C-alpha positions in Angstrom: -20.2 -39.4 -5.6 -21.9 -42.7 -6.0 -25.2 -42.0 -7.7 -28.0 -44.4 -6.8 -31.0 -42.3 -7.8 -31.5 -43.2 -11.4 -35.3 -43.6 -10.9 -35.4 -39.8 -10.2 -33.3 -38.9 -13.3 -30.4 -40.1 -15.3 -27.4 -38.3 -16.7 -27.5 -37.7 -20.5 -25.5 -40.2 -22.5 -22.6 -38.9 -24.6 -24.5 -40.2 -27.7 -27.6 -38.3 -26.7 -25.6 -35.1 -26.0 -23.9 -35.4 -29.4 -27.2 -35.7 -31.3 -28.7 -32.8 -29.3 -25.8 -30.6 -30.3 -25.8 -31.7 -33.9 -29.6 -31.2 -34.4 -29.5 -27.9 -32.6 -26.9 -26.7 -35.1 -28.3 -28.3 -38.3 -32.0 -28.6 -37.8 -32.9 -25.4 -36.0 -35.9 -24.6 -38.1 -39.5 -24.6 -36.7 -41.0 -27.9 -38.1 -44.3 -26.0 -38.7 -42.6 -23.5 -41.0 -43.0 -24.1 -44.8 -39.5 -23.0 -46.0 -36.8 -25.6 -46.6 -35.2 -25.2 -43.2 -38.5 -25.9 -41.5 -39.2 -28.8 -43.8 -35.9 -30.4 -42.9 -36.8 -30.2 -39.2 -40.3 -31.6 -40.0 -38.8 -34.5 -41.8 -36.5 -35.3 -38.9 -39.4 -35.0 -36.5 -41.3 -37.5 -38.6 -38.4 -39.9 -38.5 -38.2 -39.6 -34.7 -41.9 -40.3 -34.4 -41.6 -43.4 -36.5 -38.6 -44.7 -34.6 -40.2 -44.2 -31.3 -43.4 -45.9 -32.5 -41.3 -48.9 -33.6 -39.7 -49.2 -30.1 -43.2 -49.1 -28.6 -44.8 -51.4 -31.1 -47.5 -48.9 -32.2 -48.6 -46.7 -35.0 -46.6 -43.5 -35.5 -50.0 -41.7 -36.0 -50.6 -42.1 -32.3 -47.3 -40.6 -31.0 -47.3 -37.0 -29.6 -44.2 -35.4 -28.2 -44.5 -33.5 -24.9 -42.3 -31.8 -22.2 -42.1 -35.0 -20.0 -43.9 -37.7 -18.1 -46.1 -35.5 -16.0 -47.4 -33.4 -18.9 -47.8 -36.6 -20.9 -50.0 -38.1 -18.1 -52.1 -35.0 -17.6 -52.7 -34.2 -21.3 -53.5 -37.8 -22.2 -56.0 -38.2 -19.3 -57.6 -34.8 -19.9 -57.9 -35.3 -23.6 -59.4 -38.8 -23.3 -61.8 -38.0 -20.5 -63.1 -34.8 -22.1 -63.8 -36.6 -25.4 -65.6 -39.5 -23.8 -67.5 -38.0 -20.9 -70.9 -38.6 -22.5 -70.4 -42.2 -21.2 -70.5 -41.1 -17.5 -68.4 -39.6 -14.8 -66.6 -42.5 -13.2 -62.8 -43.0 -13.3 -60.5 -45.6 -11.8 -56.9 -45.3 -10.6 -54.7 -46.6 -7.8 -53.7 -45.2 -4.5 -50.0 -45.3 -5.5 -49.8 -43.6 -8.8 -47.2 -41.0 -9.6 -48.1 -37.6 -8.1 -49.0 -36.1 -11.5 -51.7 -38.8 -11.9 -52.9 -39.0 -8.3 -53.2 -35.2 -8.0 -55.0 -35.1 -11.4 -57.7 -37.5 -10.2 -58.1 -35.5 -6.9 -58.8 -32.5 -9.1 -61.3 -34.5 -11.1 -63.2 -35.2 -7.9 -63.5 -31.5 -7.3 -65.1 -30.9 -10.7 -67.8 -33.6 -10.2 -66.2 -36.9 -11.3 -66.5 -40.0 -9.1 -63.1 -41.7 -8.7 -62.3 -45.2 -7.4 -58.8 -45.6 -5.9 -57.9 -49.2 -6.1 -56.0 -50.7 -3.1 -52.8 -52.7 -3.4 -52.0 -56.2 -2.1 -49.1 -56.7 0.4 -46.6 -56.7 -2.5 -47.9 -53.5 -4.1 -49.9 -55.1 -7.0 -53.5 -54.3 -8.0 -55.9 -57.3 -7.7 -57.8 -58.0 -10.9 -60.9 -58.8 -8.9 -60.7 -55.3 -7.4 -60.4 -53.8 -10.9 -63.4 -55.8 -12.1 -65.5 -54.9 -9.1 -64.7 -51.2 -9.6 -66.0 -51.1 -13.2 -69.5 -49.5 -13.7 -71.5 -48.8 -16.8 -70.5 -45.1 -16.3 -66.7 -45.8 -16.2 -64.8 -43.8 -18.8 -61.2 -44.6 -18.1 -58.7 -46.3 -15.8 -55.2 -45.2 -15.2 -52.8 -47.7 -13.7 -49.0 -47.4 -13.9 -46.7 -50.1 -15.3 -44.3 -50.0 -12.4 -44.3 -48.2 -9.1 -41.5 -45.6 -8.9 -40.8 -46.3 -5.2 -40.8 -50.1 -4.8 -40.6 -51.2 -8.4 -43.6 -53.5 -8.4 -44.9 -54.3 -11.9 -48.6 -54.3 -12.4 -50.2 -57.0 -14.6 -51.1 -54.5 -17.3 -51.7 -57.1 -20.0 -54.5 -58.8 -17.9 -55.8 -55.4 -16.7 -56.0 -54.2 -20.3 -57.9 -57.3 -21.4 -60.4 -56.9 -18.6 -60.9 -53.2 -19.2 -61.5 -53.7 -22.9 -64.0 -56.4 -22.3 -66.0 -53.7 -20.5 -65.2 -50.9 -23.0 -63.2 -48.9 -20.5 -60.2 -46.9 -21.8 -56.8 -47.8 -20.3 -54.1 -45.2 -19.7 -50.7 -46.5 -18.5 -47.8 -44.5 -17.0 -44.7 -46.3 -18.3 -42.2 -43.6 -17.4 -40.2 -45.9 -15.1 -40.2 -49.0 -17.3 -39.8 -47.8 -20.9 -36.4 -49.1 -22.2 -36.1 -51.4 -19.1 -39.1 -53.7 -19.1 -40.6 -55.0 -22.3 -44.1 -53.7 -23.2 -45.4 -54.0 -26.7 -48.4 -52.0 -27.6 -49.3 -54.2 -30.5 -50.1 -57.0 -28.2 -51.2 -55.2 -25.0 -54.6 -53.5 -24.8 -53.4 -50.1 -23.7 -55.2 -47.1 -25.2 -52.8 -44.4 -23.9 -49.2 -44.6 -22.7 -46.7 -42.0 -21.2 -42.9 -42.1 -21.4 -40.2 -39.7 -20.5 -36.7 -39.0 -21.8 -34.7 -38.2 -18.7 -35.4 -41.6 -17.1 -33.2 -43.3 -19.9 -30.2 -41.0 -20.4 -31.9 -38.4 -22.6 -32.5 -34.7 -22.0 -34.8 -33.3 -19.4 -38.0 -31.6 -20.6 -38.9 -34.2 -23.3 -41.5 -37.0 -23.3 -44.1 -38.6 -25.4 -47.7 -39.9 -25.3 -49.1 -42.7 -27.4 -52.9 -42.6 -28.0 -54.5 -45.3 -30.1 -55.5 -43.6 -33.3 -58.9 -45.4 -33.1 -59.6 -43.8 -29.8 -61.4 -40.5 -29.5 -59.6 -37.6 -27.8 -60.2 -33.9 -27.6 -57.7 -31.1 -27.9 -57.5 -29.0 -24.7 -56.6 -25.7 -26.4 -58.7 -24.9 -29.4 -56.9 -24.0 -32.7 -53.6 -25.5 -31.5 -51.7 -26.7 -34.6 -48.6 -28.3 -33.1 -48.7 -32.1 -32.6 -52.1 -32.3 -34.4 -53.5 -30.0 -31.7 -52.5 -32.3 -28.8 -50.0 -29.8 -27.3 -49.4 -26.1 -28.0 -45.9 -24.7 -28.4 -43.0 -25.1 -30.8 -41.8 -28.7 -30.9 -38.4 -29.4 -29.3 -36.7 -31.1 -32.3 -33.2 -31.3 -30.8 -34.5 -32.7 -27.5 -36.8 -35.2 -29.3 -33.9 -36.5 -31.5 -31.7 -36.9 -28.4 -34.6 -38.6 -26.6 -35.2 -41.1 -29.4 -31.4 -41.7 -29.7 -31.2 -42.6 -26.0 -34.4 -44.7 -26.1 -33.1 -46.8 -29.0 -29.8 -47.4 -27.1 -31.7 -48.4 -24.0 -33.9 -50.8 -25.8 -31.0 -52.3 -27.7 -29.2 -53.0 -24.4 -32.3 -53.9 -22.4 -31.8 -57.6 -22.0 -28.1 -57.4 -21.1 -28.6 -54.5 -18.8 -31.6 -56.0 -17.1 -29.5 -59.1 -16.2 -26.6 -56.9 -15.0 -28.8 -54.6 -12.9 -30.7 -57.5 -11.4 -27.4 -59.1 -10.3 -26.3 -55.8 -8.6 -29.7 -55.6 -6.9 -29.4 -59.2 -5.6 -25.9 -58.5 -4.3 -27.1 -55.4 -2.5 -29.9 -57.4 -0.8 -27.5 -60.2 0.2 -25.1 -57.6 1.8 -27.9 -55.8 3.6 -29.2 -59.1 5.0 -25.8 -59.6 6.6 -26.1 -56.4 8.7 -27.0 -56.5 12.4 -30.5 -55.0 12.1 -33.7 -56.0 10.5 -34.0 -54.7 6.9 -37.3 -55.1 5.0 -37.3 -55.2 1.2 -40.5 -53.6 -0.1 -42.3 -54.7 -3.3 -43.1 -57.8 -5.2 -40.7 -60.7 -4.8 -41.0 -61.8 -8.5 -42.7 -59.1 -10.6 -40.5 -56.0 -10.2 -38.2 -53.6 -12.0 -34.7 -54.5 -11.0 -33.4 -51.0 -11.2 -35.5 -50.0 -8.2 -34.8 -51.3 -4.6 -37.2 -50.0 -1.9 -36.4 -50.9 1.7 -36.8 -50.0 5.3 -34.2 -50.2 8.1 -35.9 -51.0 11.3 -35.9 -48.1 13.7 -34.1 -45.6 11.5 -35.9 -42.8 9.6 -35.2 -42.8 5.9 -34.4 -39.1 6.0 -31.6 -39.8 8.4 -30.2 -42.6 6.2 -30.4 -40.4 3.1 -28.6 -37.5 4.7 -25.9 -39.7 6.2 -25.4 -41.4 2.8 -25.0 -38.0 1.2 -22.3 -37.2 3.8 -20.4 -40.3 2.7 -20.8 -39.3 -1.0 -23.7 -41.6 -1.9 -26.9 -40.3 -3.5 -30.1 -42.2 -2.6 -33.6 -41.0 -2.0 -36.6 -41.3 0.3 -39.0 -41.9 -2.5 -40.3 -40.2 -5.6 -38.4 -37.0 -6.4 -41.8 -35.4 -7.2 -42.8 -35.8 -3.6 -39.7 -34.0 -2.1 -40.8 -31.5 0.6 -44.0 -33.5 1.3 -43.8 -34.5 5.0 -46.7 -36.9 4.7 -45.8 -40.7 4.8 -45.5 -42.3 1.4 -48.9 -43.2 -0.2 -47.3 -46.4 -1.5 -46.1 -47.4 2.0 -49.5 -46.7 3.5 -51.2 -48.7 0.8 -48.9 -51.7 1.7 -50.3 -51.4 5.3 -47.3 -49.8 6.9 -47.7 -47.5 9.9 -46.7 -43.9 9.7 -43.5 -44.7 11.5 -42.7 -47.6 9.2 -43.5 -45.5 6.1 -41.1 -42.8 7.2 -38.3 -45.4 7.4 -38.5 -46.0 3.6 -35.6 -45.3 1.4 -35.0 -46.1 -2.3 -31.9 -47.1 -4.1 -32.1 -47.1 -7.9 -29.5 -48.4 -10.2 -28.4 -47.5 -13.7 -25.8 -48.1 -16.4 -23.0 -46.4 -14.5 -23.6 -48.5 -11.3 -20.8 -50.9 -10.6 -20.2 -53.8 -8.2 -17.7 -51.5 -6.4 -20.5 -49.0 -5.9 -22.6 -51.7 -4.3 -19.8 -52.8 -2.0 -19.1 -49.2 -0.9 -22.9 -48.6 -0.3 -23.3 -51.7 1.8 -20.2 -50.7 3.9 -21.6 -47.2 4.4 -25.0 -48.6 5.5 -23.1 -50.7 8.1 -21.3 -47.6 9.4 -24.6 -45.6 9.5 -26.4 -48.3 11.4 -23.6 -48.8 13.9 -23.4 -45.0 14.5 -27.1 -44.7 14.9 -27.4 -47.5 17.5 -24.3 -46.5 19.4 -25.2 -42.9 19.7 
């Protein structure tokens, strides 16, 4: 099987697996326990927090470990909004956020908050003028992702952060798709809250983290919670966190070299697709994008058909975010780009990772050729 769905999840690295096993055997104590075994786990957890903070360019005091990206988004948003709601009831986000964020804001509307959903330009970016126009004196917070998980477009988060801070609006950023792949330093970017996840960069499932600026006010959502300074209840997953930080460090160390390699594979794939005898449309920004994601449409062919045919040939691709599987509605991102329902349903996503080879690209392009010929000859 050729795996081209790394944006959905990645296989655990051997290094991450080894650390997970080692820590599970040797640091099995509850880090909240006061005996020596618990203290050893607590010390390891502290080290992991410091190492992750170093990778993000932030204070370790602001790092909280969670069960993954979705929980990170929801807990960060809820904790920040709840603590600062005396300012008003207005929130800002975009129409193309991850489902955890988008559905959260839809729920906020049901409990009395006013939400502005920013549109996208033709390449999937938010316009700064639209952000500025959306800000009110009652605006508490804006949540804008670093990169779109379907088309890979990067948002100008540095400029957005500067603008929001000028107006004293909190800025939450979902960086699940970019952490370890695209540089983002919290010491120089005005982001108040950031979400990351382990399983997008060769760590275990069920582990993530949130950064919240220690100078920003937040409110615990479950009173008397002691774990993670009250941010999240439940025994902390020390083996998973150690494995996560191990994989994160490896990804950050290899980021520049891997970015160049993946970008080359992406360009090769696009060149080969452009040689096929049907119109193929590459979605997303032509310059500001995450190279590990390639979103596209094949004219006249539904994405679901292409995905199933690829699977039959032993190639794993997707029709968009894995968190939207089973949703028959057209992609929100595609609709935001101005695509019709028919065009939106043509969308497919290829996403590349460290095990993707040039041979995989050649085989995938050949398979697309077969699928297109079969479709139009049938």
